[in-house]
SEDO-727553 format. One line per field, with one value per atom (N, C-alpha, C): residue number from 1; residue in one letter; chain; atom name; x, y, z. Coordinates in steps of 0.001 Angstrom, whole numbers. Each point is the difference from the previous one (the first is absolute). Layout:
// SEDO-727553
num	[NUM	...]
residu	[A	...]
chaine	[A	...]
atome	[CA	...]
c1	[X	...]
c2	[Y	...]
c3	[Z	...]
This chain:
// SEDO-727553
num	[1	1	1	2	2	2	3	3	3	4	4	4	5	5	5	6	6	6	7	7	7	8	8	8	9	9	9	10	10	10	11	11	11	12	12	12	13	13	13	14	14	14	15	15	15	16	16	16	17	17	17	18	18	18	19	19	19	20	20	20	21	21	21	22	22	22	23	23	23	24	24	24	25	25	25	26	26	26	27	27	27	28	28	28	29	29	29	30	30	30	31	31	31	32	32	32	33	33	33	34	34	34	35	35	35	36	36	36	37	37	37	38	38	38	39	39	39	40	40	40	41	41	41	42	42	42	43	43	43	44	44	44	45	45	45	46	46	46	47	47	47	48	48	48	49	49	49	50	50	50	51	51	51	52	52	52	53	53	53	54	54	54	55	55	55	56	56	56	57	57	57	58	58	58	59	59	59	60	60	60	61	61	61	62	62	62	63	63	63	64	64	64	65	65	65	66	66	66	67	67	67	68	68	68	69	69	69	70	70	70	71	71	71	72	72	72	73	73	73	74	74	74	75	75	75	76	76	76	77	77	77	78	78	78	79	79	79	80	80	80	81	81	81	82	82	82	83	83	83	84	84	84	85	85	85	86	86	86	87	87	87	88	88	88	89	89	89	90	90	90	91	91	91	92	92	92	93	93	93	94	94	94	95	95	95	96	96	96	97	97	97	98	98	98	99	99	99	100	100	100	101	101	101	102	102	102	103	103	103	104	104	104	105	105	105	106	106	106	107	107	107	108	108	108	109	109	109	110	110	110	111	111	111	112	112	112	113	113	113	114	114	114	115	115	115	116	116	116	117	117	117	118	118	118	119	119	119	120	120	120	121	121	121	122	122	122	123	123	123	124	124	124	125	125	125	126	126	126	127	127	127	128	128	128	129	129	129	130	130	130	131	131	131	132	132	132	133	133	133	134	134	134	135	135	135	136	136	136	137	137	137	138	138	138	139	139	139	140	140	140	141	141	141	142	142	142	143	143	143	144	144	144	145	145	145	146	146	146	147	147	147	148	148	148	149	149	149	150	150	150	151	151	151	152	152	152	153	153	153	154	154	154	155	155	155	156	156	156	157	157	157	158	158	158	159	159	159	160	160	160	161	161	161	162	162	162	163	163	163	164	164	164	165	165	165	166	166	166	167	167	167	168	168	168	169	169	169	170	170	170	171	171	171	172	172	172	173	173	173	174	174	174	175	175	175	176	176	176	177	177	177	178	178	178	179	179	179	180	180	180	181	181	181	182	182	182	183	183	183	184	184	184	185	185	185	186	186	186	187	187	187	188	188	188	189	189	189	190	190	190	191	191	191	192	192	192	193	193	193	194	194	194	195	195	195	196	196	196	197	197	197	198	198	198	199	199	199	200	200	200	201	201	201	202	202	202	203	203	203	204	204	204	205	205	205	206	206	206	207	207	207	208	208	208	209	209	209	210	210	210	211	211	211	212	212	212	213	213	213	214	214	214	215	215	215	216	216	216	217	217	217	218	218	218	219	219	219	220	220	220	221	221	221	222	222	222	223	223	223	224	224	224	225	225	225	226	226	226	227	227	227	228	228	228	229	229	229	230	230	230	231	231	231	232	232	232	233	233	233	234	234	234	235	235	235	236	236	236	237	237	237	238	238	238	239	239	239	240	240	240	241	241	241	242	242	242	243	243	243	244	244	244	245	245	245	246	246	246	247	247	247	248	248	248	249	249	249	250	250	250	251	251	251	252	252	252	253	253	253	254	254	254	255	255	255	256	256	256	257	257	257	258	258	258	259	259	259]
residu	[M	M	M	K	K	K	R	R	R	S	S	S	S	S	S	Y	Y	Y	L	L	L	A	A	A	K	K	K	G	G	G	C	C	C	M	M	M	V	V	V	A	A	A	L	L	L	A	A	A	S	S	S	L	L	L	F	F	F	F	F	F	V	V	V	S	S	S	V	V	V	S	S	S	A	A	A	Q	Q	Q	E	E	E	K	K	K	E	E	E	Y	Y	Y	P	P	P	K	K	K	P	P	P	E	E	E	R	R	R	M	M	M	T	T	T	P	P	P	G	G	G	M	M	M	S	S	S	E	E	E	F	F	F	W	W	W	T	T	T	P	P	P	Q	Q	Q	P	P	P	P	P	P	I	I	I	V	V	V	T	T	T	P	P	P	G	G	G	V	V	V	D	D	D	Y	Y	Y	T	T	T	I	I	I	A	A	A	P	P	P	P	P	P	S	S	S	D	D	D	A	A	A	I	I	I	V	V	V	L	L	L	F	F	F	D	D	D	G	G	G	T	T	T	N	N	N	L	L	L	D	D	D	A	A	A	W	W	W	Q	Q	Q	S	S	S	S	S	S	R	R	R	G	G	G	G	G	G	G	G	G	E	E	E	A	A	A	K	K	K	W	W	W	T	T	T	I	I	I	K	K	K	D	D	D	G	G	G	A	A	A	F	F	F	T	T	T	V	V	V	T	T	T	P	P	P	R	R	R	T	T	T	G	G	G	D	D	D	I	I	I	E	E	E	T	T	T	K	K	K	Q	Q	Q	H	H	H	F	F	F	N	N	N	S	S	S	F	F	F	Q	Q	Q	L	L	L	H	H	H	I	I	I	E	E	E	W	W	W	T	T	T	A	A	A	P	P	P	T	T	T	V	V	V	V	V	V	K	K	K	G	G	G	E	E	E	S	S	S	Q	Q	Q	G	G	G	R	R	R	G	G	G	N	N	N	S	S	S	G	G	G	I	I	I	F	F	F	L	L	L	Q	Q	Q	G	G	G	M	M	M	Y	Y	Y	E	E	E	V	V	V	Q	Q	Q	I	I	I	L	L	L	D	D	D	C	C	C	Y	Y	Y	Q	Q	Q	N	N	N	E	E	E	T	T	T	Y	Y	Y	S	S	S	N	N	N	G	G	G	Q	Q	Q	T	T	T	G	G	G	S	S	S	I	I	I	Y	Y	Y	K	K	K	Q	Q	Q	T	T	T	R	R	R	P	P	P	L	L	L	A	A	A	N	N	N	V	V	V	M	M	M	R	R	R	K	K	K	P	P	P	G	G	G	E	E	E	W	W	W	N	N	N	V	V	V	Y	Y	Y	D	D	D	I	I	I	I	I	I	Y	Y	Y	N	N	N	A	A	A	P	P	P	T	T	T	F	F	F	K	K	K	E	E	E	D	D	D	G	G	G	T	T	T	Y	Y	Y	R	R	R	T	T	T	A	A	A	P	P	P	T	T	T	V	V	V	T	T	T	V	V	V	I	I	I	H	H	H	N	N	N	G	G	G	V	V	V	V	V	V	L	L	L	Q	Q	Q	N	N	N	H	H	H	T	T	T	T	T	T	I	I	I	L	L	L	G	G	G	T	T	T	T	T	T	E	E	E	Y	Y	Y	I	I	I	G	G	G	F	F	F	P	P	P	K	K	K	V	V	V	T	T	T	P	P	P	H	H	H	G	G	G	A	A	A	G	G	G	P	P	P	I	I	I	K	K	K	L	L	L	Q	Q	Q	D	D	D	H	H	H	G	G	G	D	D	D	L	L	L	V	V	V	N	N	N	F	F	F	R	R	R	N	N	N	I	I	I	W	W	W	I	I	I	R	R	R	E	E	E	L	L	L]
chaine	[A	A	A	A	A	A	A	A	A	A	A	A	A	A	A	A	A	A	A	A	A	A	A	A	A	A	A	A	A	A	A	A	A	A	A	A	A	A	A	A	A	A	A	A	A	A	A	A	A	A	A	A	A	A	A	A	A	A	A	A	A	A	A	A	A	A	A	A	A	A	A	A	A	A	A	A	A	A	A	A	A	A	A	A	A	A	A	A	A	A	A	A	A	A	A	A	A	A	A	A	A	A	A	A	A	A	A	A	A	A	A	A	A	A	A	A	A	A	A	A	A	A	A	A	A	A	A	A	A	A	A	A	A	A	A	A	A	A	A	A	A	A	A	A	A	A	A	A	A	A	A	A	A	A	A	A	A	A	A	A	A	A	A	A	A	A	A	A	A	A	A	A	A	A	A	A	A	A	A	A	A	A	A	A	A	A	A	A	A	A	A	A	A	A	A	A	A	A	A	A	A	A	A	A	A	A	A	A	A	A	A	A	A	A	A	A	A	A	A	A	A	A	A	A	A	A	A	A	A	A	A	A	A	A	A	A	A	A	A	A	A	A	A	A	A	A	A	A	A	A	A	A	A	A	A	A	A	A	A	A	A	A	A	A	A	A	A	A	A	A	A	A	A	A	A	A	A	A	A	A	A	A	A	A	A	A	A	A	A	A	A	A	A	A	A	A	A	A	A	A	A	A	A	A	A	A	A	A	A	A	A	A	A	A	A	A	A	A	A	A	A	A	A	A	A	A	A	A	A	A	A	A	A	A	A	A	A	A	A	A	A	A	A	A	A	A	A	A	A	A	A	A	A	A	A	A	A	A	A	A	A	A	A	A	A	A	A	A	A	A	A	A	A	A	A	A	A	A	A	A	A	A	A	A	A	A	A	A	A	A	A	A	A	A	A	A	A	A	A	A	A	A	A	A	A	A	A	A	A	A	A	A	A	A	A	A	A	A	A	A	A	A	A	A	A	A	A	A	A	A	A	A	A	A	A	A	A	A	A	A	A	A	A	A	A	A	A	A	A	A	A	A	A	A	A	A	A	A	A	A	A	A	A	A	A	A	A	A	A	A	A	A	A	A	A	A	A	A	A	A	A	A	A	A	A	A	A	A	A	A	A	A	A	A	A	A	A	A	A	A	A	A	A	A	A	A	A	A	A	A	A	A	A	A	A	A	A	A	A	A	A	A	A	A	A	A	A	A	A	A	A	A	A	A	A	A	A	A	A	A	A	A	A	A	A	A	A	A	A	A	A	A	A	A	A	A	A	A	A	A	A	A	A	A	A	A	A	A	A	A	A	A	A	A	A	A	A	A	A	A	A	A	A	A	A	A	A	A	A	A	A	A	A	A	A	A	A	A	A	A	A	A	A	A	A	A	A	A	A	A	A	A	A	A	A	A	A	A	A	A	A	A	A	A	A	A	A	A	A	A	A	A	A	A	A	A	A	A	A	A	A	A	A	A	A	A	A	A	A	A	A	A	A	A	A	A	A	A	A	A	A	A	A	A	A	A	A	A	A	A	A	A	A	A	A	A	A	A	A	A	A	A	A	A	A	A	A	A	A	A	A	A	A	A	A	A	A	A	A	A	A	A	A	A	A	A	A	A	A	A	A	A	A	A	A	A	A	A	A	A	A	A	A	A	A	A	A	A	A	A	A	A	A	A	A	A	A	A	A	A	A	A	A	A	A	A	A	A	A	A	A	A	A	A	A	A	A	A	A	A	A	A	A	A	A	A	A	A	A	A	A	A	A	A	A	A	A]
atome	[N	CA	C	N	CA	C	N	CA	C	N	CA	C	N	CA	C	N	CA	C	N	CA	C	N	CA	C	N	CA	C	N	CA	C	N	CA	C	N	CA	C	N	CA	C	N	CA	C	N	CA	C	N	CA	C	N	CA	C	N	CA	C	N	CA	C	N	CA	C	N	CA	C	N	CA	C	N	CA	C	N	CA	C	N	CA	C	N	CA	C	N	CA	C	N	CA	C	N	CA	C	N	CA	C	N	CA	C	N	CA	C	N	CA	C	N	CA	C	N	CA	C	N	CA	C	N	CA	C	N	CA	C	N	CA	C	N	CA	C	N	CA	C	N	CA	C	N	CA	C	N	CA	C	N	CA	C	N	CA	C	N	CA	C	N	CA	C	N	CA	C	N	CA	C	N	CA	C	N	CA	C	N	CA	C	N	CA	C	N	CA	C	N	CA	C	N	CA	C	N	CA	C	N	CA	C	N	CA	C	N	CA	C	N	CA	C	N	CA	C	N	CA	C	N	CA	C	N	CA	C	N	CA	C	N	CA	C	N	CA	C	N	CA	C	N	CA	C	N	CA	C	N	CA	C	N	CA	C	N	CA	C	N	CA	C	N	CA	C	N	CA	C	N	CA	C	N	CA	C	N	CA	C	N	CA	C	N	CA	C	N	CA	C	N	CA	C	N	CA	C	N	CA	C	N	CA	C	N	CA	C	N	CA	C	N	CA	C	N	CA	C	N	CA	C	N	CA	C	N	CA	C	N	CA	C	N	CA	C	N	CA	C	N	CA	C	N	CA	C	N	CA	C	N	CA	C	N	CA	C	N	CA	C	N	CA	C	N	CA	C	N	CA	C	N	CA	C	N	CA	C	N	CA	C	N	CA	C	N	CA	C	N	CA	C	N	CA	C	N	CA	C	N	CA	C	N	CA	C	N	CA	C	N	CA	C	N	CA	C	N	CA	C	N	CA	C	N	CA	C	N	CA	C	N	CA	C	N	CA	C	N	CA	C	N	CA	C	N	CA	C	N	CA	C	N	CA	C	N	CA	C	N	CA	C	N	CA	C	N	CA	C	N	CA	C	N	CA	C	N	CA	C	N	CA	C	N	CA	C	N	CA	C	N	CA	C	N	CA	C	N	CA	C	N	CA	C	N	CA	C	N	CA	C	N	CA	C	N	CA	C	N	CA	C	N	CA	C	N	CA	C	N	CA	C	N	CA	C	N	CA	C	N	CA	C	N	CA	C	N	CA	C	N	CA	C	N	CA	C	N	CA	C	N	CA	C	N	CA	C	N	CA	C	N	CA	C	N	CA	C	N	CA	C	N	CA	C	N	CA	C	N	CA	C	N	CA	C	N	CA	C	N	CA	C	N	CA	C	N	CA	C	N	CA	C	N	CA	C	N	CA	C	N	CA	C	N	CA	C	N	CA	C	N	CA	C	N	CA	C	N	CA	C	N	CA	C	N	CA	C	N	CA	C	N	CA	C	N	CA	C	N	CA	C	N	CA	C	N	CA	C	N	CA	C	N	CA	C	N	CA	C	N	CA	C	N	CA	C	N	CA	C	N	CA	C	N	CA	C	N	CA	C	N	CA	C	N	CA	C	N	CA	C	N	CA	C	N	CA	C	N	CA	C	N	CA	C	N	CA	C	N	CA	C	N	CA	C	N	CA	C	N	CA	C	N	CA	C	N	CA	C	N	CA	C	N	CA	C	N	CA	C	N	CA	C	N	CA	C	N	CA	C	N	CA	C	N	CA	C	N	CA	C	N	CA	C	N	CA	C	N	CA	C	N	CA	C	N	CA	C	N	CA	C	N	CA	C	N	CA	C	N	CA	C	N	CA	C	N	CA	C	N	CA	C	N	CA	C	N	CA	C	N	CA	C	N	CA	C	N	CA	C	N	CA	C	N	CA	C	N	CA	C	N	CA	C	N	CA	C	N	CA	C	N	CA	C	N	CA	C	N	CA	C	N	CA	C	N	CA	C	N	CA	C	N	CA	C	N	CA	C	N	CA	C	N	CA	C	N	CA	C	N	CA	C]
c1	[45424	-807	-1330	-435	-1308	-1109	-1158	-1093	-658	-5	-560	912	1376	677	-315	-224	-456	-1334	-794	-1342	290	695	256	571	1019	525	-993	-756	-1023	-881	-497	-1026	744	1207	743	-43	419	59	-1419	-1001	-1454	-280	226	-194	749	1136	755	-529	-500	-553	-1213	-884	-1117	88	1226	256	478	778	451	-1076	-1035	-1163	-844	-169	-800	605	1303	792	-12	82	-55	-1228	-1080	-1519	-115	559	-231	719	1214	847	-518	-604	-421	-1150	242	-832	-1215	-1323	-889	-622	-258	-467	-1515	11	-967	-1399	-1118	-1284	-193	-508	-91	-1070	275	-1034	-1238	-1064	-1262	-162	-638	-384	-1317	-682	-1445	-205	911	-129	-62	494	121	-1430	-1196	-1306	-886	475	-676	-117	-1089	142	-904	379	-346	-938	208	-757	-583	-1211	-903	-709	-89	-957	-1350	-854	-1500	-636	-832	-727	-867	-38	-762	-1430	-986	-1372	-623	-890	-695	-1247	-75	-1164	-1324	-1125	-1244	-258	-1258	-384	333	423	320	-1360	428	-1112	433	-1057	358	-1116	295	-932	-320	-1215	-322	78	504	44	-1267	184	-1243	-249	-1080	-660	874	740	728	1497	440	1371	389	1225	663	635	-562	456	1417	985	1295	350	-615	-88	-1188	-527	-1494	410	1119	266	-26	-118	-88	1052	518	1023	933	1067	852	-89	-1258	-104	390	-204	229	1466	865	1344	1020	1137	1184	1274	978	1324	508	791	822	1100	411	1051	-310	-387	-436	-1310	-925	-1321	-56	-979	-147	-748	-136	-882	551	-847	368	131	983	252	-75	-650	-272	-1078	-223	-745	-1446	-1010	-1404	-434	-455	-459	-1089	-1234	-810	-331	-333	-486	1131	1235	1097	1049	904	1190	1416	1029	1202	1289	863	1061	728	469	909	1380	832	1233	837	741	884	-537	-1524	-632	-123	272	-26	-1113	-18	-1347	-991	-1371	-975	-693	-768	-672	-1206	-1036	-1078	116	-723	20	-485	-913	-676	864	33	666	-782	201	-663	663	-816	491	-461	-787	-449	-945	68	-979	-190	-981	-240	273	843	400	-319	-635	-164	711	888	727	51	-27	248	1136	695	1334	321	738	564	1518	870	1063	61	1081	129	-222	-664	-333	1194	1050	1172	908	530	757	1512	640	1413	638	1293	659	-291	350	-174	164	-332	-10	-592	769	-547	-165	450	128	-1025	-1212	-1074	-1275	-744	-1120	-162	1055	252	-663	-884	-429	-368	-723	-374	-868	-668	-1084	587	364	481	-1126	-200	-1124	443	-746	445	1330	364	1237	1171	-90	1057	267	-1056	176	-593	973	-340	-670	-1188	-444	524	541	712	-954	373	-866	1343	-230	1034	-599	461	-575	755	-654	584	-663	-522	-535	1135	453	1090	1085	273	1161	483	1092	515	829	-260	839	6	812	-151	-1285	-208	-1431	-456	783	-385	-113	159	-201	-984	-626	-1152	-1290	-907	-1222	-733	-479	-825	1012	1194	831	117	191	371	1545	317	1295	1221	619	1357	-233	-1246	-466	-588	-1337	-839	-514	282	-361	-1532	-611	-1488	-123	-1178	-399	-223	-200	-200	447	211	215	-1223	-717	-1396	27	1094	111	-659	-762	-402	1009	-463	1121	127	1147	179	-1068	-471	-1010	-1437	-70	-1308	-122	-1202	-150	74	770	82	-777	-499	-690	592	273	535	-1126	-301	-871	981	278	814	-624	155	-550	1215	183	1089	-259	737	-154	1174	-375	1440	557	1301	622	-262	245	180	1292	388	1377	132	1108	267	813	165	686	1455	556	1492	-32	-1035	61	-52	-69	-397	-1405	-345	-1400	-834	-950	-930	-732	-655	-424	401	613	603	-1095	407	-1172	1	-1271	-351	-719	53	-611	-583	-1175	-549	-12	559	-6	-742	-952	-720	139	592	441	-936	-802	-952	-685	-497	-827	730	1278	875	771	143	449	1592	800	1330	778	-623	437	-1211	126	-1160	450	-369	100	1562	674	1526	556	852	675	1119	-103	1078	1140	1143	1081	610	-324	587	30	811	119	491	-374	340	1270	1131	1279	455	519	568	1397	864	1167	-59	328	-102	-1404	-220	-1051	-1074	-1163	-1143	463	-331	102	-1382	-135	-1102	10	-840	154	-1503	-151	-1246	-630	-1297	-604	-1523	-658	-1470	-705	-1065	-814	932	-113	831	-836	663	-682	34	-704	114	959	1215	1081	19	108	341	1390	658	1480	78	944	523	1256	-96	1338	442	-423	347	-719	-968	-791	-1469	-507	-1496	-1038	-55	-1160	-1165	-1206	-1214	-945	-743	-873	-1395	-1139	-1288	-779	-1213	-1033	544	345	799	-955	-374	-671	445	-320	380	-1134	-30	-969	953	-207	657	-511	756	-424	326]
c2	[35116	598	375	1135	457	-880	15	-713	428	1261	578	-459	-163	-611	-1507	-821	-1338	-2	897	147	288	903	425	-1113	-654	-1157	-1141	-223	-1141	509	1216	458	-231	305	-58	-1510	-823	-1506	-517	531	-454	478	1359	358	-599	-341	-820	-1236	-736	-1332	130	1026	115	240	871	197	-1314	-572	-1463	-769	-209	-956	564	1475	464	-432	431	-351	-1345	-952	-1393	-536	697	-437	461	1100	526	-776	-529	-726	-1584	-350	-1511	-186	-1171	-278	-1078	452	-944	-664	-1353	-801	611	-3	518	-895	620	-765	-1008	-1053	-1164	420	-309	394	-936	572	-861	-695	-1287	-990	-363	-806	-242	-788	-975	-1026	782	1107	586	313	123	476	-1186	-1365	-943	-816	-703	-1105	-1268	-1135	-1148	-800	395	-806	1044	-266	-1278	-32	-985	-122	35	794	99	-1576	-300	-1313	-43	-1145	-294	-348	791	-117	-206	-1047	-22	555	1034	748	-691	663	-444	-33	-457	-136	1379	-170	1277	786	1445	791	1401	732	1415	841	1388	891	1084	159	898	1353	1138	1338	577	564	763	1282	479	1140	1269	171	1188	-245	-1150	-334	689	238	462	-1215	-430	-1214	374	-633	162	-1084	-1115	-955	-882	-60	-766	-1140	-410	-896	366	1282	252	1036	930	958	500	681	529	1451	650	1283	883	-736	657	90	-696	-201	731	199	549	-610	80	-366	994	-637	804	768	-333	465	1351	978	1274	117	-979	164	-970	179	-675	-1296	-705	-1199	-1148	-563	-1312	-997	-721	-964	-1333	-277	-1340	-688	-1431	-660	-503	257	-374	-1222	-1064	-1167	-620	-387	-760	722	1301	687	311	-283	313	647	689	587	-652	-134	-635	858	12	766	-273	897	-90	338	-1002	215	1202	792	1020	1207	33	1236	933	-458	953	-56	555	88	673	-214	878	470	1157	605	568	190	851	1336	550	1400	892	-577	703	-189	923	-95	-38	-662	-275	316	60	168	-1241	-7	-1254	-700	-1360	-696	-1379	-764	-1469	-478	-930	-559	-1345	-492	-1316	-473	-960	-451	-1505	-555	-1554	-184	-1198	-223	-1406	-422	-1535	218	-1078	-216	-728	58	-563	-1668	-578	-1308	-998	424	-478	481	-884	345	224	1000	180	666	-222	601	-333	699	-397	1356	-40	1092	1122	1136	1174	77	-942	-134	-743	-121	-810	620	354	656	1397	786	1229	1212	732	1345	753	1129	626	1101	320	1084	1218	1164	1177	898	190	901	1573	753	1410	30	-1227	53	-140	-198	105	-1211	-689	-1135	-1247	-1147	-1280	-1076	-424	-1135	-1274	-849	-1043	-860	-194	-1077	-1077	-1213	-1129	-1346	-836	-1392	-754	3	-643	-1355	-559	-1359	-995	-552	-1080	638	1405	708	778	-418	869	1363	1003	1088	752	1089	826	441	30	142	1356	1032	1410	250	-1049	294	-1024	-605	-1035	714	-728	404	587	1265	738	738	-95	879	1426	963	1239	-129	149	-442	414	-943	202	708	-27	629	-1076	-330	-845	-1189	-1342	-1300	-91	-735	-253	-1058	14	-733	-1561	-177	-1418	-30	-1228	-197	-761	786	-346	-257	-275	-44	-1235	289	-1140	-462	-1076	-600	985	-98	825	-225	1213	46	106	-300	226	1394	576	1629	122	1022	468	1401	280	1232	799	1288	868	1129	144	1215	763	1286	819	1174	480	1109	824	1143	928	1291	417	1462	740	1030	882	823	230	625	1612	743	1358	419	1120	433	1291	158	1163	978	1253	945	-563	-692	-210	-1493	-400	-1179	-1333	-44	-1234	-439	-1192	-306	489	689	303	-1133	-689	-1281	-887	-1278	-702	-793	-486	-723	-1412	-532	-1206	-765	-1470	-706	-1272	-601	-1237	-782	-1287	-620	-1470	-216	-1288	-721	-1191	-918	-1292	-291	-1011	-142	1066	-219	48	78	-242	1396	549	1154	-179	581	-72	1281	1188	1287	392	233	581	1394	948	1418	182	-506	269	1202	578	1170	-38	741	30	962	-477	831	1157	-277	896	-722	591	-708	-1279	-888	-1382	-188	59	-52	-1359	-183	-1465	-9	1100	-16	1177	-248	1022	-137	926	114	1127	-269	1167	1376	714	1472	922	838	870	1117	76	950	605	1326	677	-46	-176	-258	162	227	272	-1304	231	-1141	-699	-1265	-565	-1331	-568	-1118	-1336	-773	-1535	-331	-645	-417	-1597	-603	-1318	-282	-967	-223	-933	421	-866	-461	-1348	-507	-1092	17	-1055	-1250	-180	-1337	355	-1177	209	-119	869	-5	629	-558	546	640	957	852	89	103	184	678	436	497	905	1156	1011	1043	303	1261	594	1317	696	797	272	905	1037	1220	1103	51	277	1	1464]
c3	[67145	-989	719	-480	769	-618	696	-308	-1361	-322	-1125	-1172	83	-1041	-394	1227	-162	-879	433	-911	-1313	-307	-1296	-847	547	-644	-401	1112	-277	-1061	-96	-977	-1351	-78	-1425	-444	1046	-355	-682	883	-313	-1522	-251	-1249	-1094	258	-906	-340	1045	11	-916	204	-619	-1508	-321	-1388	-649	687	-637	-283	756	-25	-1187	-11	-1065	-1513	-53	-1193	-554	1059	-150	-611	615	-435	-1388	-319	-1385	-954	273	-985	33	1008	-55	-1116	-727	-1084	586	-100	563	-1205	223	-1169	-550	-1319	-868	332	-106	326	-1186	358	-871	-1002	-1269	-1088	109	-339	243	-1101	295	-925	207	-1023	175	1137	356	1018	1354	179	1311	650	-1009	450	-267	-39	-55	1208	453	1126	-563	325	-505	1077	1127	1330	734	587	-191	-1403	-640	-1235	402	-865	292	-108	850	-107	-1307	-525	-1230	431	-602	156	-1439	-33	-1222	-82	-1155	-36	-292	195	-385	-1468	-501	-1203	-862	-1239	-685	-129	-77	-45	-643	-439	-635	605	61	427	-1023	-338	-1077	572	-792	619	641	1217	574	-883	409	-880	-42	1176	63	-234	-645	-341	-1471	-20	-1187	-600	-1146	-702	-716	463	-741	-1210	202	-1190	85	-1050	-152	-1013	-416	-980	-1403	-304	-1377	-534	865	-450	1185	-294	954	87	-294	-321	1526	1071	1360	315	-860	324	-980	532	-1048	467	-834	301	1151	821	1177	-595	-1213	-484	-734	751	-650	-579	204	-602	-1268	-833	-1217	216	-873	-210	862	814	805	-1027	-231	-882	368	1121	369	-892	-19	-847	530	-602	364	-684	712	-665	989	-602	901	1324	-132	1182	1020	-229	894	-782	717	-673	745	-801	282	-9	879	-81	-1325	-602	-1308	555	124	620	-847	683	-383	-610	218	-611	1273	1273	1026	870	1240	762	-632	514	-409	1242	-58	1091	-520	1069	-380	-389	-912	-367	1137	801	1169	1216	819	1276	1146	1151	1100	1274	1083	1364	667	1127	404	-763	-48	-852	470	-646	171	-1510	-67	-1468	-42	-1005	-390	-1143	-130	-1108	9	-1297	-18	-849	210	-676	168	-1044	-162	-327	776	-460	-1335	-777	-1122	105	-933	98	-122	-1041	-166	1104	875	1158	-487	333	-394	1288	312	1058	1225	1151	1326	593	1435	916	-688	-276	-482	-1544	-615	-1255	-575	785	-505	297	-1330	205	817	-164	592	-675	913	-505	1425	-129	1197	-161	1072	-50	824	-622	782	266	1367	410	152	-829	-229	-794	-722	-717	902	1269	989	780	355	1074	-678	5	-712	884	-439	510	-1037	472	-854	-688	-1230	-824	-304	132	-185	26	-721	6	1221	1170	1194	360	-1207	195	-131	1217	183	-497	220	-411	1191	592	1243	-437	654	-143	1365	-64	1246	483	1350	403	-210	-2	-182	-1557	-806	-1525	-445	800	-501	-391	-750	-405	1245	-233	1005	1025	-160	829	-287	940	-339	-279	-1201	-532	691	574	845	1396	282	1386	823	-466	1037	-723	583	-502	117	-937	66	1167	492	1121	-450	-1370	-429	-1485	-590	-1348	-672	-705	-454	-1453	-672	-1339	-663	-1094	-827	-917	-608	-1113	-1120	-671	-1107	-1128	-498	-977	602	1343	813	312	59	317	1588	169	1437	184	1210	161	1102	-321	986	288	1352	456	812	-363	691	474	1420	521	465	-690	295	428	1068	452	-246	-744	-367	1147	-119	1076	75	991	-70	540	-226	163	912	743	564	-940	596	-853	-413	1038	-131	-805	-677	-911	593	1257	788	156	229	-13	1326	-269	1192	384	-1065	47	-948	150	-897	-603	-1319	-758	644	-253	528	-1010	164	-1108	766	-684	399	-1280	-7	-1269	210	-715	173	-1361	161	-1226	-75	-879	-241	1513	415	1249	1365	-68	1199	144	1272	418	-10	-926	46	774	-209	746	561	1296	1072	324	-646	223	254	-811	57	-261	938	-375	-1023	-1125	-910	317	158	596	-868	-1366	-876	-1373	-1082	-1297	199	-924	-66	-924	548	-737	-192	-1365	-196	781	-118	701	1110	1183	1103	675	755	974	-243	524	-448	249	-924	77	58	689	168	-1077	-1037	-979	-300	553	-146	-1403	-84	-1367	311	-1174	165	-717	-682	-545	-1042	-147	-1072	-571	-1128	-684	598	-476	235	-1100	317	-966	216	-1293	-140	-606	663	-382	-1121	-914	-1091	569	606	417	-955	-1254	-929	1	884	148	-646	-523	-667	950	945	1071	-708	268	-586	1118	-692	1017	-731	930	-530	1086	-239	938	946	-474	839	492	1149	239	1295	273	1165	523	1216	667	805	-121	772	1293	970	1475	469]
């Protein structure tokens, strides 16, 4: 047989093999991706060290602050369910989550800001882990700084008080006892976006809890999802949103400075 015939026969065998492999690959059933569950984005170790905060303190609003709650009314707030009246309860200069009425948010929208807010976990302790004194502050309505009763209450590290929820654990656990007032001072830098919808500059946040830094100019990776991982969603200015998680968390003395 001539050399050219051997080459032709070899090419036909090779082509037949490739066709067989291609058909087999198409017919092969690959396992379906595992369905996401909440636990896939939780981590429990290391736990933040416990730090005892200093003496209780409050800070009166500076002259250029926008007062969001002065103890008298919720005029600066609305329901997150399409607007309308914020239905949380005011008593003794503070307001309390009214369970199942939904989140509330500021009527005014903000970009970068300095936020001061004081809050307490419920005096009557119920539940454990995430089921105890749970709420949250959503920056621009998108990115949650966790509120949770973490006083002698273990939970996943990236879901503790002062965490960027399901992203970055706090540097310490500075919770006061249930019923005692906690203070958050939050410095937030809003993101900017490219034309393709990705971050040009990602959002960053510093969180100080009872005088102790929990987040130090932390980069926020995207939306703070309960199930799944962060998503980058282009947006403009947004509200400060407080979460109705079904627990009787209290708030007072809320003011903000635009940066």
